[in-house]
Short mmCIF file of the C-alpha atoms (twelve columns), coordinates in Angstrom:
data_MODEL
# 
_entry.id   MODEL 
# 
loop_
_atom_site.group_PDB 
_atom_site.id 
_atom_site.type_symbol 
_atom_site.label_atom_id 
_atom_site.label_alt_id 
_atom_site.label_comp_id 
_atom_site.label_asym_id 
_atom_site.label_seq_id 
_atom_site.Cartn_x 
_atom_site.Cartn_y 
_atom_site.Cartn_z 
_atom_site.pdbx_PDB_model_num 
ATOM 1   C CA . UNK A 1   12.940 -3.654 67.532 1 
ATOM 2   C CA . UNK A 2   15.138 -4.614 64.590 1 
ATOM 3   C CA . UNK A 3   18.478 -5.915 65.905 1 
ATOM 4   C CA . UNK A 4   20.429 -5.056 62.743 1 
ATOM 5   C CA . UNK A 5   22.955 -2.244 63.141 1 
ATOM 6   C CA . UNK A 6   24.905 -0.528 60.390 1 
ATOM 7   C CA . UNK A 7   28.319 1.126  60.348 1 
ATOM 8   C CA . UNK A 8   27.069 4.468  59.042 1 
ATOM 9   C CA . UNK A 9   25.850 5.829  62.363 1 
ATOM 10  C CA . UNK A 10  26.687 5.341  66.043 1 
ATOM 11  C CA . UNK A 11  24.605 2.567  67.601 1 
ATOM 12  C CA . UNK A 12  23.116 4.861  70.256 1 
ATOM 13  C CA . UNK A 13  21.794 7.057  67.426 1 
ATOM 14  C CA . UNK A 14  20.377 4.053  65.561 1 
ATOM 15  C CA . UNK A 15  18.698 2.898  68.762 1 
ATOM 16  C CA . UNK A 16  17.201 6.363  69.230 1 
ATOM 17  C CA . UNK A 17  15.946 6.317  65.618 1 
ATOM 18  C CA . UNK A 18  14.393 2.869  66.115 1 
ATOM 19  C CA . UNK A 19  12.436 4.109  69.133 1 
ATOM 20  C CA . UNK A 20  11.374 7.204  67.145 1 
ATOM 21  C CA . UNK A 21  10.113 4.914  64.355 1 
ATOM 22  C CA . UNK A 22  8.208  2.847  66.916 1 
ATOM 23  C CA . UNK A 23  6.513  6.018  68.205 1 
ATOM 24  C CA . UNK A 24  5.663  7.221  64.676 1 
ATOM 25  C CA . UNK A 25  4.244  3.792  63.763 1 
ATOM 26  C CA . UNK A 26  2.155  3.630  66.971 1 
ATOM 27  C CA . UNK A 27  4.059  0.621  68.273 1 
ATOM 28  C CA . UNK A 28  4.778  2.839  71.290 1 
ATOM 29  C CA . UNK A 29  2.025  5.272  72.285 1 
ATOM 30  C CA . UNK A 30  1.790  8.120  74.775 1 
ATOM 31  C CA . UNK A 31  2.434  6.773  78.264 1 
ATOM 32  C CA . UNK A 32  3.873  3.432  77.128 1 
ATOM 33  C CA . UNK A 33  7.015  2.219  78.855 1 
ATOM 34  C CA . UNK A 34  10.193 1.803  76.858 1 
ATOM 35  C CA . UNK A 35  11.940 -1.552 77.154 1 
ATOM 36  C CA . UNK A 36  14.357 -1.374 80.072 1 
ATOM 37  C CA . UNK A 37  17.973 -0.425 79.453 1 
ATOM 38  C CA . UNK A 38  19.064 -3.723 80.930 1 
ATOM 39  C CA . UNK A 39  16.753 -5.798 78.695 1 
ATOM 40  C CA . UNK A 40  17.699 -3.949 75.500 1 
ATOM 41  C CA . UNK A 41  21.396 -4.226 76.337 1 
ATOM 42  C CA . UNK A 42  21.107 -7.956 77.007 1 
ATOM 43  C CA . UNK A 43  18.855 -8.726 74.061 1 
ATOM 44  C CA . UNK A 44  20.965 -6.881 71.486 1 
ATOM 45  C CA . UNK A 45  24.347 -7.429 73.117 1 
ATOM 46  C CA . UNK A 46  24.948 -3.729 73.657 1 
ATOM 47  C CA . UNK A 47  26.740 -1.892 76.387 1 
ATOM 48  C CA . UNK A 48  24.091 -0.530 78.799 1 
ATOM 49  C CA . UNK A 49  25.771 2.897  78.529 1 
ATOM 50  C CA . UNK A 50  25.121 2.839  74.778 1 
ATOM 51  C CA . UNK A 51  21.431 2.127  75.364 1 
ATOM 52  C CA . UNK A 52  21.283 4.792  78.056 1 
ATOM 53  C CA . UNK A 53  22.876 7.353  75.719 1 
ATOM 54  C CA . UNK A 54  20.268 6.607  73.034 1 
ATOM 55  C CA . UNK A 55  17.451 6.895  75.559 1 
ATOM 56  C CA . UNK A 56  18.944 10.108 76.984 1 
ATOM 57  C CA . UNK A 57  18.673 11.750 73.560 1 
ATOM 58  C CA . UNK A 58  14.959 10.940 73.613 1 
ATOM 59  C CA . UNK A 59  14.685 12.514 77.057 1 
ATOM 60  C CA . UNK A 60  16.618 15.575 75.851 1 
ATOM 61  C CA . UNK A 61  14.198 15.872 72.914 1 
ATOM 62  C CA . UNK A 62  11.232 15.701 75.333 1 
ATOM 63  C CA . UNK A 63  9.916  12.549 73.692 1 
ATOM 64  C CA . UNK A 64  10.470 10.330 76.710 1 
ATOM 65  C CA . UNK A 65  10.358 11.014 80.424 1 
ATOM 66  C CA . UNK A 66  12.098 9.262  83.281 1 
ATOM 67  C CA . UNK A 67  9.996  8.120  86.214 1 
ATOM 68  C CA . UNK A 68  12.225 7.372  89.148 1 
ATOM 69  C CA . UNK A 69  12.148 3.714  90.031 1 
ATOM 70  C CA . UNK A 70  9.708  2.892  87.228 1 
ATOM 71  C CA . UNK A 71  11.623 3.446  83.976 1 
ATOM 72  C CA . UNK A 72  11.177 5.605  80.904 1 
ATOM 73  C CA . UNK A 73  7.851  6.415  79.273 1 
ATOM 74  C CA . UNK A 74  6.706  8.051  76.044 1 
ATOM 75  C CA . UNK A 75  5.574  11.597 76.837 1 
ATOM 76  C CA . UNK A 76  2.137  12.870 75.916 1 
ATOM 77  C CA . UNK A 77  2.184  14.398 72.436 1 
ATOM 78  C CA . UNK A 78  5.484  12.762 71.443 1 
ATOM 79  C CA . UNK A 79  4.122  11.541 68.105 1 
ATOM 80  C CA . UNK A 80  2.696  14.965 67.237 1 
ATOM 81  C CA . UNK A 81  6.001  16.616 68.073 1 
ATOM 82  C CA . UNK A 82  7.932  14.048 66.045 1 
ATOM 83  C CA . UNK A 83  5.653  14.461 63.025 1 
ATOM 84  C CA . UNK A 84  6.086  18.229 63.122 1 
ATOM 85  C CA . UNK A 85  9.871  17.955 63.403 1 
ATOM 86  C CA . UNK A 86  10.178 15.173 60.809 1 
ATOM 87  C CA . UNK A 87  7.989  17.024 58.301 1 
ATOM 88  C CA . UNK A 88  10.061 20.169 58.691 1 
ATOM 89  C CA . UNK A 89  13.313 18.207 58.388 1 
ATOM 90  C CA . UNK A 90  11.984 16.522 55.221 1 
ATOM 91  C CA . UNK A 91  10.975 19.846 53.691 1 
ATOM 92  C CA . UNK A 92  14.287 21.510 54.607 1 
ATOM 93  C CA . UNK A 93  16.732 18.688 53.850 1 
ATOM 94  C CA . UNK A 94  15.246 15.951 51.666 1 
ATOM 95  C CA . UNK A 95  12.669 17.757 49.520 1 
ATOM 96  C CA . UNK A 96  15.222 20.005 47.768 1 
ATOM 97  C CA . UNK A 97  17.147 16.870 46.717 1 
ATOM 98  C CA . UNK A 98  13.947 15.221 45.471 1 
ATOM 99  C CA . UNK A 99  12.985 18.344 43.490 1 
ATOM 100 C CA . UNK A 100 16.463 18.443 41.956 1 
ATOM 101 C CA . UNK A 101 16.095 14.782 40.873 1 
ATOM 102 C CA . UNK A 102 12.623 15.438 39.446 1 
ATOM 103 C CA . UNK A 103 13.982 18.352 37.426 1 
ATOM 104 C CA . UNK A 104 17.030 16.395 36.272 1 
ATOM 105 C CA . UNK A 105 14.847 13.477 35.102 1 
ATOM 106 C CA . UNK A 106 12.269 15.729 33.446 1 
ATOM 107 C CA . UNK A 107 9.343  14.226 35.354 1 
ATOM 108 C CA . UNK A 108 6.041  16.081 35.287 1 
ATOM 109 C CA . UNK A 109 3.519  16.490 38.076 1 
ATOM 110 C CA . UNK A 110 1.214  14.188 36.075 1 
ATOM 111 C CA . UNK A 111 3.929  11.463 35.995 1 
ATOM 112 C CA . UNK A 112 4.330  11.670 39.748 1 
ATOM 113 C CA . UNK A 113 0.593  11.684 40.481 1 
ATOM 114 C CA . UNK A 114 0.012  8.675  38.186 1 
ATOM 115 C CA . UNK A 115 2.750  6.755  39.991 1 
ATOM 116 C CA . UNK A 116 1.337  7.719  43.389 1 
ATOM 117 C CA . UNK A 117 -2.187 6.697  42.345 1 
ATOM 118 C CA . UNK A 118 -0.957 3.316  41.077 1 
ATOM 119 C CA . UNK A 119 0.948  2.675  44.296 1 
ATOM 120 C CA . UNK A 120 -2.088 3.658  46.370 1 
ATOM 121 C CA . UNK A 121 -4.383 1.389  44.322 1 
ATOM 122 C CA . UNK A 122 -1.953 -1.504 44.666 1 
ATOM 123 C CA . UNK A 123 -1.776 -1.002 48.440 1 
ATOM 124 C CA . UNK A 124 -5.564 -0.901 48.708 1 
ATOM 125 C CA . UNK A 125 -5.862 -4.085 46.623 1 
ATOM 126 C CA . UNK A 126 -3.360 -5.745 48.957 1 
ATOM 127 C CA . UNK A 127 -5.397 -4.672 51.985 1 
ATOM 128 C CA . UNK A 128 -8.539 -6.280 50.552 1 
ATOM 129 C CA . UNK A 129 -6.746 -9.580 49.930 1 
ATOM 130 C CA . UNK A 130 -5.495 -9.881 53.508 1 
# 
């Protein structure tokens, strides 16, 4: 987990988003235990209540479940649920802004596809080198 926090969002929300990113990137998979509240609080010098509040949002979103005496675990299907929600949020909130920028800059579909193809080719070339 990245220990850098910014001033734009409450820390509990940033912590929640970091765990969400870990689930989306398969760092945490279905059934995996989250780091304990105590360990996260100590490692990142946070108030345990802040960590607990971030984790509670994950529980409220049904992405994590509490197991009494054992800790918190990623629920089955959490990644699928997150992908569905994140895709919808992107389409509803971010995509209209992207489309507005594309229109404002006069970019064509061909411009965008060429850029995407070049980025994909560069990534594949990087994979072969490593």
